[in-house]
PDB file of the backbone (N, CA, C, O) and the ligand in Angstrom, with CONECT records:
HET     ZN  A 101       1
ATOM      1  N   MET A   1    -129.508 145.049 102.129  1.00  0.00           N
ATOM      2  CA  MET A   1    -130.240 145.628 103.271  1.00  0.00           C
ATOM      3  C   MET A   1    -129.538 147.014 103.480  1.00  0.00           C
ATOM      4  O   MET A   1    -128.338 147.154 103.720  1.00  0.00           O
ATOM      5  N   LEU A   2    -130.535 148.097 103.342  1.00  0.00           N
ATOM      6  CA  LEU A   2    -129.961 149.321 103.480  1.00  0.00           C
ATOM      7  C   LEU A   2    -130.080 149.810 104.837  1.00  0.00           C
ATOM      8  O   LEU A   2    -131.024 149.600 105.599  1.00  0.00           O
ATOM      9  N   ARG A   3    -128.809 150.628 105.116  1.00  0.00           N
ATOM     10  CA  ARG A   3    -129.046 151.455 106.340  1.00  0.00           C
ATOM     11  C   ARG A   3    -129.297 152.881 106.087  1.00  0.00           C
ATOM     12  O   ARG A   3    -128.881 153.424 105.063  1.00  0.00           O
ATOM     13  N   THR A   4    -130.012 153.545 107.050  1.00  0.00           N
ATOM     14  CA  THR A   4    -130.422 154.877 107.047  1.00  0.00           C
ATOM     15  C   THR A   4    -128.991 155.685 107.095  1.00  0.00           C
ATOM     16  O   THR A   4    -128.216 155.450 108.022  1.00  0.00           O
ATOM     17  N   ILE A   5    -128.685 156.561 106.160  1.00  0.00           N
ATOM     18  CA  ILE A   5    -127.579 157.442 106.224  1.00  0.00           C
ATOM     19  C   ILE A   5    -127.883 158.663 107.134  1.00  0.00           C
ATOM     20  O   ILE A   5    -128.906 159.300 106.883  1.00  0.00           O
ATOM     21  N   GLU A   6    -127.221 158.987 107.999  1.00  0.00           N
ATOM     22  CA  GLU A   6    -127.493 160.006 108.860  1.00  0.00           C
ATOM     23  C   GLU A   6    -127.082 161.531 108.188  1.00  0.00           C
ATOM     24  O   GLU A   6    -125.940 161.790 107.808  1.00  0.00           O
ATOM     25  N   ARG A   7    -128.048 162.335 108.126  1.00  0.00           N
ATOM     26  CA  ARG A   7    -127.613 163.716 107.511  1.00  0.00           C
ATOM     27  C   ARG A   7    -126.430 164.136 107.997  1.00  0.00           C
ATOM     28  O   ARG A   7    -126.269 164.085 109.216  1.00  0.00           O
ATOM     29  N   ARG A   8    -125.523 164.560 107.271  1.00  0.00           N
ATOM     30  CA  ARG A   8    -124.194 165.412 107.774  1.00  0.00           C
ATOM     31  C   ARG A   8    -124.280 166.679 107.202  1.00  0.00           C
ATOM     32  O   ARG A   8    -123.975 166.787 106.014  1.00  0.00           O
ATOM     33  N   PRO A   9    -124.697 167.816 107.931  1.00  0.00           N
ATOM     34  CA  PRO A   9    -124.557 168.848 107.572  1.00  0.00           C
ATOM     35  C   PRO A   9    -123.365 169.579 107.212  1.00  0.00           C
ATOM     36  O   PRO A   9    -123.304 170.521 106.421  1.00  0.00           O
ATOM     37  N   ALA A  10    -122.477 169.083 107.833  1.00  0.00           N
ATOM     38  CA  ALA A  10    -121.100 169.731 107.367  1.00  0.00           C
ATOM     39  C   ALA A  10    -120.297 169.441 106.101  1.00  0.00           C
ATOM     40  O   ALA A  10    -119.269 170.005 105.726  1.00  0.00           O
ATOM     41  N   ILE A  11    -121.106 168.250 105.402  1.00  0.00           N
ATOM     42  CA  ILE A  11    -120.844 168.133 104.098  1.00  0.00           C
ATOM     43  C   ILE A  11    -121.290 168.926 103.053  1.00  0.00           C
ATOM     44  O   ILE A  11    -122.438 168.712 102.662  1.00  0.00           O
ATOM     45  N   ARG A  12    -120.583 169.872 102.465  1.00  0.00           N
ATOM     46  CA  ARG A  12    -121.297 170.902 101.640  1.00  0.00           C
ATOM     47  C   ARG A  12    -121.341 170.575 100.111  1.00  0.00           C
ATOM     48  O   ARG A  12    -122.162 171.087  99.350  1.00  0.00           O
ATOM     49  N   THR A  13    -120.320 169.616  99.704  1.00  0.00           N
ATOM     50  CA  THR A  13    -120.167 169.572  98.337  1.00  0.00           C
ATOM     51  C   THR A  13    -120.586 167.914  98.033  1.00  0.00           C
ATOM     52  O   THR A  13    -120.277 166.901  98.661  1.00  0.00           O
ATOM     53  N   LEU A  14    -121.417 168.093  96.807  1.00  0.00           N
ATOM     54  CA  LEU A  14    -121.768 166.599  96.196  1.00  0.00           C
ATOM     55  C   LEU A  14    -120.601 165.685  96.363  1.00  0.00           C
ATOM     56  O   LEU A  14    -120.721 164.571  96.872  1.00  0.00           O
ATOM     57  N   HIS A  15    -119.508 166.152  95.942  1.00  0.00           N
ATOM     58  CA  HIS A  15    -118.140 165.028  95.935  1.00  0.00           C
ATOM     59  C   HIS A  15    -118.194 164.719  97.444  1.00  0.00           C
ATOM     60  O   HIS A  15    -118.370 163.584  97.887  1.00  0.00           O
ATOM     61  N   GLY A  16    -118.054 165.655  98.081  1.00  0.00           N
ATOM     62  CA  GLY A  16    -117.970 165.248  99.822  1.00  0.00           C
ATOM     63  C   GLY A  16    -118.917 163.960 100.283  1.00  0.00           C
ATOM     64  O   GLY A  16    -118.636 162.886 100.815  1.00  0.00           O
ATOM     65  N   TRP A  17    -120.313 164.622  99.787  1.00  0.00           N
ATOM     66  CA  TRP A  17    -121.419 163.626 100.178  1.00  0.00           C
ATOM     67  C   TRP A  17    -121.205 162.434  99.495  1.00  0.00           C
ATOM     68  O   TRP A  17    -121.492 161.427 100.142  1.00  0.00           O
ATOM     69  N   ALA A  18    -120.702 162.235  98.156  1.00  0.00           N
ATOM     70  CA  ALA A  18    -120.490 160.770  97.433  1.00  0.00           C
ATOM     71  C   ALA A  18    -119.452 160.095  98.185  1.00  0.00           C
ATOM     72  O   ALA A  18    -119.588 158.895  98.422  1.00  0.00           O
ATOM     73  N   ILE A  19    -118.399 160.745  98.600  1.00  0.00           N
ATOM     74  CA  ILE A  19    -117.497 159.973  99.459  1.00  0.00           C
ATOM     75  C   ILE A  19    -117.938 159.258 100.705  1.00  0.00           C
ATOM     76  O   ILE A  19    -117.576 158.128 101.033  1.00  0.00           O
ATOM     77  N   SER A  20    -118.785 160.064 101.381  1.00  0.00           N
ATOM     78  CA  SER A  20    -119.286 159.785 102.636  1.00  0.00           C
ATOM     79  C   SER A  20    -120.292 158.519 102.476  1.00  0.00           C
ATOM     80  O   SER A  20    -120.329 157.674 103.371  1.00  0.00           O
ATOM     81  N   VAL A  21    -121.157 158.398 101.249  1.00  0.00           N
ATOM     82  CA  VAL A  21    -122.079 157.325 100.936  1.00  0.00           C
ATOM     83  C   VAL A  21    -121.348 156.138 100.722  1.00  0.00           C
ATOM     84  O   VAL A  21    -121.731 155.070 101.199  1.00  0.00           O
ATOM     85  N   LEU A  22    -120.083 156.266  99.878  1.00  0.00           N
ATOM     86  CA  LEU A  22    -119.335 155.118  99.518  1.00  0.00           C
ATOM     87  C   LEU A  22    -118.419 154.660 100.710  1.00  0.00           C
ATOM     88  O   LEU A  22    -117.975 153.512 100.730  1.00  0.00           O
ATOM     89  N   GLU A  23    -118.144 155.561 101.698  1.00  0.00           N
ATOM     90  CA  GLU A  23    -117.535 155.010 102.731  1.00  0.00           C
ATOM     91  C   GLU A  23    -118.518 154.309 103.799  1.00  0.00           C
ATOM     92  O   GLU A  23    -118.146 153.352 104.479  1.00  0.00           O
ATOM     93  N   GLU A  24    -119.669 154.813 103.875  1.00  0.00           N
ATOM     94  CA  GLU A  24    -120.657 154.327 104.654  1.00  0.00           C
ATOM     95  C   GLU A  24    -120.996 152.800 104.055  1.00  0.00           C
ATOM     96  O   GLU A  24    -121.160 151.832 104.797  1.00  0.00           O
ATOM     97  N   ALA A  25    -121.080 152.736 102.533  1.00  0.00           N
ATOM     98  CA  ALA A  25    -121.461 151.278 101.865  1.00  0.00           C
ATOM     99  C   ALA A  25    -120.365 150.515 102.080  1.00  0.00           C
ATOM    100  O   ALA A  25    -120.520 149.306 101.905  1.00  0.00           O
ATOM    101  N   GLY A  26    -119.198 150.936 102.445  1.00  0.00           N
ATOM    102  CA  GLY A  26    -117.960 149.952 102.502  1.00  0.00           C
ATOM    103  C   GLY A  26    -117.341 149.830 101.179  1.00  0.00           C
ATOM    104  O   GLY A  26    -116.428 149.016 101.039  1.00  0.00           O
ATOM    105  N   ALA A  27    -117.751 150.579 100.149  1.00  0.00           N
ATOM    106  CA  ALA A  27    -117.230 150.791  98.742  1.00  0.00           C
ATOM    107  C   ALA A  27    -115.572 151.188  98.660  1.00  0.00           C
ATOM    108  O   ALA A  27    -114.754 150.840  97.808  1.00  0.00           O
ATOM    109  N   ILE A  28    -115.407 151.941  99.713  1.00  0.00           N
ATOM    110  CA  ILE A  28    -114.057 152.798  99.632  1.00  0.00           C
ATOM    111  C   ILE A  28    -113.681 152.689 101.255  1.00  0.00           C
ATOM    112  O   ILE A  28    -114.498 152.591 102.171  1.00  0.00           O
ATOM    113  N   ARG A  29    -112.264 152.730 101.365  1.00  0.00           N
ATOM    114  CA  ARG A  29    -111.962 152.951 102.804  1.00  0.00           C
ATOM    115  C   ARG A  29    -110.550 153.829 102.813  1.00  0.00           C
ATOM    116  O   ARG A  29    -109.792 153.933 101.848  1.00  0.00           O
ATOM    117  N   GLU A  30    -110.389 154.370 103.977  1.00  0.00           N
ATOM    118  CA  GLU A  30    -109.270 155.360 103.950  1.00  0.00           C
ATOM    119  C   GLU A  30    -108.172 154.765 104.478  1.00  0.00           C
ATOM    120  O   GLU A  30    -108.327 153.949 105.386  1.00  0.00           O
ATOM    121  N   CYS A  31    -106.856 155.084 103.984  1.00  0.00           N
ATOM    122  CA  CYS A  31    -105.711 154.429 104.556  1.00  0.00           C
ATOM    123  C   CYS A  31    -105.593 154.990 105.982  1.00  0.00           C
ATOM    124  O   CYS A  31    -105.846 156.173 106.210  1.00  0.00           O
ATOM    125  N   GLU A  32    -105.241 154.205 106.855  1.00  0.00           N
ATOM    126  CA  GLU A  32    -105.081 154.751 108.376  1.00  0.00           C
ATOM    127  C   GLU A  32    -103.859 155.513 108.406  1.00  0.00           C
ATOM    128  O   GLU A  32    -103.836 156.486 109.159  1.00  0.00           O
ATOM    129  N   GLU A  33    -102.887 155.255 107.752  1.00  0.00           N
ATOM    130  CA  GLU A  33    -101.607 155.920 107.756  1.00  0.00           C
ATOM    131  C   GLU A  33    -101.667 157.144 106.935  1.00  0.00           C
ATOM    132  O   GLU A  33    -101.274 158.191 107.449  1.00  0.00           O
ATOM    133  N   HIS A  34    -102.040 157.144 105.916  1.00  0.00           N
ATOM    134  CA  HIS A  34    -101.772 158.391 104.989  1.00  0.00           C
ATOM    135  C   HIS A  34    -103.273 159.188 104.631  1.00  0.00           C
ATOM    136  O   HIS A  34    -103.370 160.288 104.087  1.00  0.00           O
ATOM    137  N   GLY A  35    -104.262 158.422 105.035  1.00  0.00           N
ATOM    138  CA  GLY A  35    -105.653 159.371 104.593  1.00  0.00           C
ATOM    139  C   GLY A  35    -106.217 159.127 103.153  1.00  0.00           C
ATOM    140  O   GLY A  35    -107.308 159.585 102.812  1.00  0.00           O
ATOM    141  N   TRP A  36    -105.416 158.379 102.319  1.00  0.00           N
ATOM    142  CA  TRP A  36    -106.045 158.327 100.895  1.00  0.00           C
ATOM    143  C   TRP A  36    -107.203 157.418 100.839  1.00  0.00           C
ATOM    144  O   TRP A  36    -107.220 156.449 101.598  1.00  0.00           O
ATOM    145  N   MET A  37    -108.174 157.631 100.017  1.00  0.00           N
ATOM    146  CA  MET A  37    -109.335 156.954  99.930  1.00  0.00           C
ATOM    147  C   MET A  37    -108.749 155.825  98.993  1.00  0.00           C
ATOM    148  O   MET A  37    -107.992 156.104  98.064  1.00  0.00           O
ATOM    149  N   GLN A  38    -109.174 154.418  99.315  1.00  0.00           N
ATOM    150  CA  GLN A  38    -108.828 153.645  98.415  1.00  0.00           C
ATOM    151  C   GLN A  38    -110.127 152.806  97.933  1.00  0.00           C
ATOM    152  O   GLN A  38    -111.022 152.700  98.771  1.00  0.00           O
ATOM    153  N   ASP A  39    -110.306 152.246  96.767  1.00  0.00           N
ATOM    154  CA  ASP A  39    -111.190 151.459  96.204  1.00  0.00           C
ATOM    155  C   ASP A  39    -111.188 150.092  96.722  1.00  0.00           C
ATOM    156  O   ASP A  39    -110.188 149.403  96.524  1.00  0.00           O
ATOM    157  N   ARG A  40    -112.222 149.601  97.384  1.00  0.00           N
ATOM    158  CA  ARG A  40    -112.264 148.307  97.793  1.00  0.00           C
ATOM    159  C   ARG A  40    -112.622 147.280  96.672  1.00  0.00           C
ATOM    160  O   ARG A  40    -112.478 146.088  96.943  1.00  0.00           O
ATOM    161  N   ALA A  41    -113.045 147.614  95.523  1.00  0.00           N
ATOM    162  CA  ALA A  41    -113.407 146.771  94.392  1.00  0.00           C
ATOM    163  C   ALA A  41    -114.498 145.827  94.834  1.00  0.00           C
ATOM    164  O   ALA A  41    -114.415 144.705  94.333  1.00  0.00           O
ATOM    165  N   ASP A  42    -115.461 146.027  95.628  1.00  0.00           N
ATOM    166  CA  ASP A  42    -116.359 145.324  96.121  1.00  0.00           C
ATOM    167  C   ASP A  42    -117.706 145.780  95.272  1.00  0.00           C
ATOM    168  O   ASP A  42    -118.278 146.856  95.449  1.00  0.00           O
ATOM    169  N   PRO A  43    -118.058 144.892  94.435  1.00  0.00           N
ATOM    170  CA  PRO A  43    -119.161 145.249  93.613  1.00  0.00           C
ATOM    171  C   PRO A  43    -120.538 145.411  94.395  1.00  0.00           C
ATOM    172  O   PRO A  43    -121.453 146.148  94.026  1.00  0.00           O
ATOM    173  N   HIS A  44    -120.546 144.568  95.590  1.00  0.00           N
ATOM    174  CA  HIS A  44    -121.898 144.725  96.433  1.00  0.00           C
ATOM    175  C   HIS A  44    -121.871 145.971  97.052  1.00  0.00           C
ATOM    176  O   HIS A  44    -122.887 146.664  97.100  1.00  0.00           O
ATOM    177  N   ALA A  45    -120.793 146.332  97.538  1.00  0.00           N
ATOM    178  CA  ALA A  45    -120.713 147.742  98.258  1.00  0.00           C
ATOM    179  C   ALA A  45    -120.990 148.785  97.324  1.00  0.00           C
ATOM    180  O   ALA A  45    -121.594 149.782  97.721  1.00  0.00           O
ATOM    181  N   ARG A  46    -120.596 148.676  96.033  1.00  0.00           N
ATOM    182  CA  ARG A  46    -120.778 149.608  94.991  1.00  0.00           C
ATOM    183  C   ARG A  46    -122.177 149.868  94.843  1.00  0.00           C
ATOM    184  O   ARG A  46    -122.639 151.009  94.864  1.00  0.00           O
ATOM    185  N   GLU A  47    -122.879 148.806  94.689  1.00  0.00           N
ATOM    186  CA  GLU A  47    -124.292 148.645  94.492  1.00  0.00           C
ATOM    187  C   GLU A  47    -124.978 149.291  95.560  1.00  0.00           C
ATOM    188  O   GLU A  47    -125.862 150.116  95.331  1.00  0.00           O
ATOM    189  N   ARG A  48    -124.611 148.955  96.772  1.00  0.00           N
ATOM    190  CA  ARG A  48    -125.369 149.578  98.075  1.00  0.00           C
ATOM    191  C   ARG A  48    -125.008 151.225  97.895  1.00  0.00           C
ATOM    192  O   ARG A  48    -125.921 152.003  98.170  1.00  0.00           O
ATOM    193  N   ALA A  49    -124.086 151.624  97.574  1.00  0.00           N
ATOM    194  CA  ALA A  49    -123.839 153.005  97.572  1.00  0.00           C
ATOM    195  C   ALA A  49    -124.653 153.776  96.582  1.00  0.00           C
ATOM    196  O   ALA A  49    -125.120 154.901  96.758  1.00  0.00           O
ATOM    197  N   PHE A  50    -124.788 152.852  95.272  1.00  0.00           N
ATOM    198  CA  PHE A  50    -125.878 153.536  94.212  1.00  0.00           C
ATOM    199  C   PHE A  50    -127.067 153.473  94.751  1.00  0.00           C
ATOM    200  O   PHE A  50    -127.797 154.419  94.456  1.00  0.00           O
ATOM    201  N   ASP A  51    -127.589 152.528  95.571  1.00  0.00           N
ATOM    202  CA  ASP A  51    -129.070 152.298  96.088  1.00  0.00           C
ATOM    203  C   ASP A  51    -129.173 153.544  96.838  1.00  0.00           C
ATOM    204  O   ASP A  51    -130.107 154.324  96.651  1.00  0.00           O
ATOM    205  N   ILE A  52    -128.095 153.787  97.814  1.00  0.00           N
ATOM    206  CA  ILE A  52    -128.285 154.981  98.697  1.00  0.00           C
ATOM    207  C   ILE A  52    -128.383 156.108  97.933  1.00  0.00           C
ATOM    208  O   ILE A  52    -129.240 156.929  98.260  1.00  0.00           O
ATOM    209  N   ALA A  53    -127.594 156.357  96.853  1.00  0.00           N
ATOM    210  CA  ALA A  53    -127.463 157.791  96.141  1.00  0.00           C
ATOM    211  C   ALA A  53    -129.047 157.826  95.571  1.00  0.00           C
ATOM    212  O   ALA A  53    -129.702 158.846  95.783  1.00  0.00           O
ATOM    213  N   ARG A  54    -129.611 156.776  94.895  1.00  0.00           N
ATOM    214  CA  ARG A  54    -130.875 156.891  94.135  1.00  0.00           C
ATOM    215  C   ARG A  54    -132.062 157.048  95.152  1.00  0.00           C
ATOM    216  O   ARG A  54    -133.101 157.639  94.859  1.00  0.00           O
ATOM    217  N   GLN A  55    -131.829 156.495  96.312  1.00  0.00           N
ATOM    218  CA  GLN A  55    -133.116 156.595  97.034  1.00  0.00           C
ATOM    219  C   GLN A  55    -132.996 157.843  98.340  1.00  0.00           C
ATOM    220  O   GLN A  55    -133.918 158.226  99.061  1.00  0.00           O
ATOM    221  N   ASP A  56    -131.781 158.228  98.351  1.00  0.00           N
ATOM    222  CA  ASP A  56    -131.479 159.305  99.293  1.00  0.00           C
ATOM    223  C   ASP A  56    -130.493 160.308  99.049  1.00  0.00           C
ATOM    224  O   ASP A  56    -129.524 160.537  99.772  1.00  0.00           O
ATOM    225  N   PRO A  57    -130.828 160.958  97.872  1.00  0.00           N
ATOM    226  CA  PRO A  57    -129.929 161.925  97.385  1.00  0.00           C
ATOM    227  C   PRO A  57    -129.694 163.245  98.423  1.00  0.00           C
ATOM    228  O   PRO A  57    -130.509 163.405  99.331  1.00  0.00           O
ATOM    229  N   PRO A  58    -128.809 163.979  98.303  1.00  0.00           N
ATOM    230  CA  PRO A  58    -128.797 165.105  99.222  1.00  0.00           C
ATOM    231  C   PRO A  58    -130.017 165.993  98.719  1.00  0.00           C
ATOM    232  O   PRO A  58    -130.596 165.758  97.659  1.00  0.00           O
ATOM    233  N   ALA A  59    -130.360 167.051  99.588  1.00  0.00           N
ATOM    234  CA  ALA A  59    -131.480 168.069  99.129  1.00  0.00           C
ATOM    235  C   ALA A  59    -131.037 168.708  98.010  1.00  0.00           C
ATOM    236  O   ALA A  59    -129.916 169.216  97.982  1.00  0.00           O
ATOM    237  N   GLY A  60    -131.926 168.748  96.915  1.00  0.00           N
ATOM    238  CA  GLY A  60    -131.916 169.698  96.025  1.00  0.00           C
ATOM    239  C   GLY A  60    -131.065 168.731  94.746  1.00  0.00           C
ATOM    240  O   GLY A  60    -131.009 169.163  93.595  1.00  0.00           O
ATOM    241  N   VAL A  61    -130.524 167.581  95.086  1.00  0.00           N
ATOM    242  CA  VAL A  61    -129.805 166.977  93.974  1.00  0.00           C
ATOM    243  C   VAL A  61    -130.799 165.746  93.481  1.00  0.00           C
ATOM    244  O   VAL A  61    -131.419 165.052  94.286  1.00  0.00           O
ATOM    245  N   SER A  62    -130.857 165.588  92.163  1.00  0.00           N
ATOM    246  CA  SER A  62    -131.655 164.487  91.688  1.00  0.00           C
ATOM    247  C   SER A  62    -130.973 163.245  91.784  1.00  0.00           C
ATOM    248  O   SER A  62    -129.743 163.214  91.819  1.00  0.00           O
ATOM    249  N   ALA A  63    -131.699 162.179  91.831  1.00  0.00           N
ATOM    250  CA  ALA A  63    -131.330 160.681  92.076  1.00  0.00           C
ATOM    251  C   ALA A  63    -129.965 160.550  90.927  1.00  0.00           C
ATOM    252  O   ALA A  63    -128.890 160.046  91.252  1.00  0.00           O
ATOM    253  N   GLN A  64    -130.229 161.051  89.687  1.00  0.00           N
ATOM    254  CA  GLN A  64    -129.412 160.796  88.625  1.00  0.00           C
ATOM    255  C   GLN A  64    -128.141 161.494  88.821  1.00  0.00           C
ATOM    256  O   GLN A  64    -127.114 160.915  88.467  1.00  0.00           O
ATOM    257  N   ALA A  65    -128.064 162.833  89.414  1.00  0.00           N
ATOM    258  CA  ALA A  65    -126.817 163.439  89.533  1.00  0.00           C
ATOM    259  C   ALA A  65    -126.284 162.801  90.857  1.00  0.00           C
ATOM    260  O   ALA A  65    -125.064 162.706  90.990  1.00  0.00           O
ATOM    261  N   ALA A  66    -127.066 162.384  91.782  1.00  0.00           N
ATOM    262  CA  ALA A  66    -126.101 161.875  92.977  1.00  0.00           C
ATOM    263  C   ALA A  66    -125.338 160.511  92.491  1.00  0.00           C
ATOM    264  O   ALA A  66    -124.174 160.212  92.761  1.00  0.00           O
ATOM    265  N   ALA A  67    -126.342 159.694  91.646  1.00  0.00           N
ATOM    266  CA  ALA A  67    -125.631 158.432  91.024  1.00  0.00           C
ATOM    267  C   ALA A  67    -124.190 158.839  90.374  1.00  0.00           C
ATOM    268  O   ALA A  67    -123.109 158.273  90.532  1.00  0.00           O
ATOM    269  N   ALA A  68    -124.506 160.001  89.588  1.00  0.00           N
ATOM    270  CA  ALA A  68    -123.285 160.307  88.799  1.00  0.00           C
ATOM    271  C   ALA A  68    -122.118 160.709  89.594  1.00  0.00           C
ATOM    272  O   ALA A  68    -120.964 160.538  89.201  1.00  0.00           O
ATOM    273  N   ALA A  69    -122.424 161.234  90.695  1.00  0.00           N
ATOM    274  CA  ALA A  69    -121.339 161.834  91.505  1.00  0.00           C
ATOM    275  C   ALA A  69    -120.815 160.723  92.095  1.00  0.00           C
ATOM    276  O   ALA A  69    -119.620 160.866  92.352  1.00  0.00           O
ATOM    277  N   ILE A  70    -121.374 159.435  92.471  1.00  0.00           N
ATOM    278  CA  ILE A  70    -120.938 158.473  93.213  1.00  0.00           C
ATOM    279  C   ILE A  70    -119.707 157.600  91.935  1.00  0.00           C
ATOM    280  O   ILE A  70    -118.629 157.098  92.252  1.00  0.00           O
ATOM    281  N   THR A  71    -120.246 157.645  90.646  1.00  0.00           N
ATOM    282  CA  THR A  71    -119.362 157.264  89.713  1.00  0.00           C
ATOM    283  C   THR A  71    -118.028 158.043  89.502  1.00  0.00           C
ATOM    284  O   THR A  71    -116.897 157.595  89.314  1.00  0.00           O
ATOM    285  N   GLU A  72    -118.393 159.113  89.569  1.00  0.00           N
ATOM    286  CA  GLU A  72    -117.272 160.225  89.342  1.00  0.00           C
ATOM    287  C   GLU A  72    -116.096 159.917  90.620  1.00  0.00           C
ATOM    288  O   GLU A  72    -114.894 159.819  90.376  1.00  0.00           O
ATOM    289  N   VAL A  73    -116.649 159.794  91.927  1.00  0.00           N
ATOM    290  CA  VAL A  73    -115.741 159.598  92.934  1.00  0.00           C
ATOM    291  C   VAL A  73    -115.067 158.210  92.618  1.00  0.00           C
ATOM    292  O   VAL A  73    -113.837 158.166  92.619  1.00  0.00           O
ATOM    293  N   LEU A  74    -115.702 157.219  92.383  1.00  0.00           N
ATOM    294  CA  LEU A  74    -115.283 155.824  92.097  1.00  0.00           C
ATOM    295  C   LEU A  74    -114.042 155.891  91.047  1.00  0.00           C
ATOM    296  O   LEU A  74    -113.010 155.247  91.236  1.00  0.00           O
ATOM    297  N   ASP A  75    -114.248 156.741  89.915  1.00  0.00           N
ATOM    298  CA  ASP A  75    -113.409 156.800  88.701  1.00  0.00           C
ATOM    299  C   ASP A  75    -112.046 157.657  89.276  1.00  0.00           C
ATOM    300  O   ASP A  75    -110.971 157.524  88.692  1.00  0.00           O
ATOM    301  N   SER A  76    -112.160 158.423  90.301  1.00  0.00           N
ATOM    302  CA  SER A  76    -110.982 159.303  90.801  1.00  0.00           C
ATOM    303  C   SER A  76    -110.274 158.476  91.908  1.00  0.00           C
ATOM    304  O   SER A  76    -109.197 158.914  92.314  1.00  0.00           O
ATOM    305  N   ILE A  77    -110.775 157.300  92.452  1.00  0.00           N
ATOM    306  CA  ILE A  77    -110.014 156.752  93.481  1.00  0.00           C
ATOM    307  C   ILE A  77    -109.343 155.515  93.036  1.00  0.00           C
ATOM    308  O   ILE A  77    -109.969 154.631  92.450  1.00  0.00           O
ATOM    309  N   GLY A  78    -107.966 155.424  93.328  1.00  0.00           N
ATOM    310  CA  GLY A  78    -107.369 154.130  93.130  1.00  0.00           C
ATOM    311  C   GLY A  78    -107.801 152.671  94.079  1.00  0.00           C
ATOM    312  O   GLY A  78    -108.624 152.650  94.994  1.00  0.00           O
ATOM    313  N   ASP A  79    -107.192 151.788  93.690  1.00  0.00           N
ATOM    314  CA  ASP A  79    -107.261 150.662  94.616  1.00  0.00           C
ATOM    315  C   ASP A  79    -106.245 150.477  95.523  1.00  0.00           C
ATOM    316  O   ASP A  79    -106.280 149.506  96.280  1.00  0.00           O
ATOM    317  N   THR A  80    -105.286 151.325  95.554  1.00  0.00           N
ATOM    318  CA  THR A  80    -104.280 151.174  96.618  1.00  0.00           C
ATOM    319  C   THR A  80    -103.888 152.612  96.923  1.00  0.00           C
ATOM    320  O   THR A  80    -104.163 153.522  96.141  1.00  0.00           O
ATOM    321  N   CYS A  81    -103.182 152.825  98.174  1.00  0.00           N
ATOM    322  CA  CYS A  81    -102.795 153.906  98.737  1.00  0.00           C
ATOM    323  C   CYS A  81    -101.599 154.430  97.950  1.00  0.00           C
ATOM    324  O   CYS A  81    -100.644 153.667  97.797  1.00  0.00           O
ATOM    325  N   PRO A  82    -101.563 155.529  97.490  1.00  0.00           N
ATOM    326  CA  PRO A  82    -100.294 155.955  96.659  1.00  0.00           C
ATOM    327  C   PRO A  82     -99.016 156.118  97.471  1.00  0.00           C
ATOM    328  O   PRO A  82     -97.909 156.262  96.950  1.00  0.00           O
ATOM    329  N   GLU A  83     -99.246 156.083  98.794  1.00  0.00           N
ATOM    330  CA  GLU A  83     -98.190 156.224  99.681  1.00  0.00           C
ATOM    331  C   GLU A  83     -97.622 155.168 100.348  1.00  0.00           C
ATOM    332  O   GLU A  83     -96.588 155.221 101.014  1.00  0.00           O
ATOM    333  N   CYS A  84     -98.462 154.007 100.117  1.00  0.00           N
ATOM    334  CA  CYS A  84     -98.046 152.722 101.062  1.00  0.00           C
ATOM    335  C   CYS A  84     -97.158 152.082 100.137  1.00  0.00           C
ATOM    336  O   CYS A  84     -97.370 152.146  98.926  1.00  0.00           O
ATOM    337  N   PRO A  85     -96.061 151.398 100.678  1.00  0.00           N
ATOM    338  CA  PRO A  85     -95.179 150.464  99.989  1.00  0.00           C
ATOM    339  C   PRO A  85     -96.133 149.588  99.111  1.00  0.00           C
ATOM    340  O   PRO A  85     -97.260 149.291  99.508  1.00  0.00           O
ATOM    341  N   ALA A  86     -95.685 149.227  98.023  1.00  0.00           N
ATOM    342  CA  ALA A  86     -96.297 148.096  97.140  1.00  0.00           C
ATOM    343  C   ALA A  86     -96.032 146.720  97.859  1.00  0.00           C
ATOM    344  O   ALA A  86     -95.011 146.476  98.502  1.00  0.00           O
ATOM    345  N   LYS A  87     -96.934 145.976  97.694  1.00  0.00           N
ATOM    346  CA  LYS A  87     -97.047 144.791  98.360  1.00  0.00           C
ATOM    347  C   LYS A  87     -96.475 143.606  97.256  1.00  0.00           C
ATOM    348  O   LYS A  87     -96.455 142.419  97.580  1.00  0.00           O
TER     349      LYS A  87
HETATM  350 ZN    ZN A 101    -101.301 154.557 102.938  1.00  0.00          ZN2+
END
């Protein structure tokens, strides 16, 4: 089930857009204490993010470029917060 992503005019970069889509889909979350993005390693959430990217890319960006930006952000985000104590 896809939700409609609100347009966020404040986001100017494709990278920032990709992060917001991944957050919206639940594929990543922000550490409440330190603000680092963490990969939740949820394949369904990732799939949702890619669906959103392909179906609703930002203005002037191709579906392919939008999906590539999602991949890039996922590659750059670890699954733990670097500042949280290891459990
Ligand atoms: Zn943290």
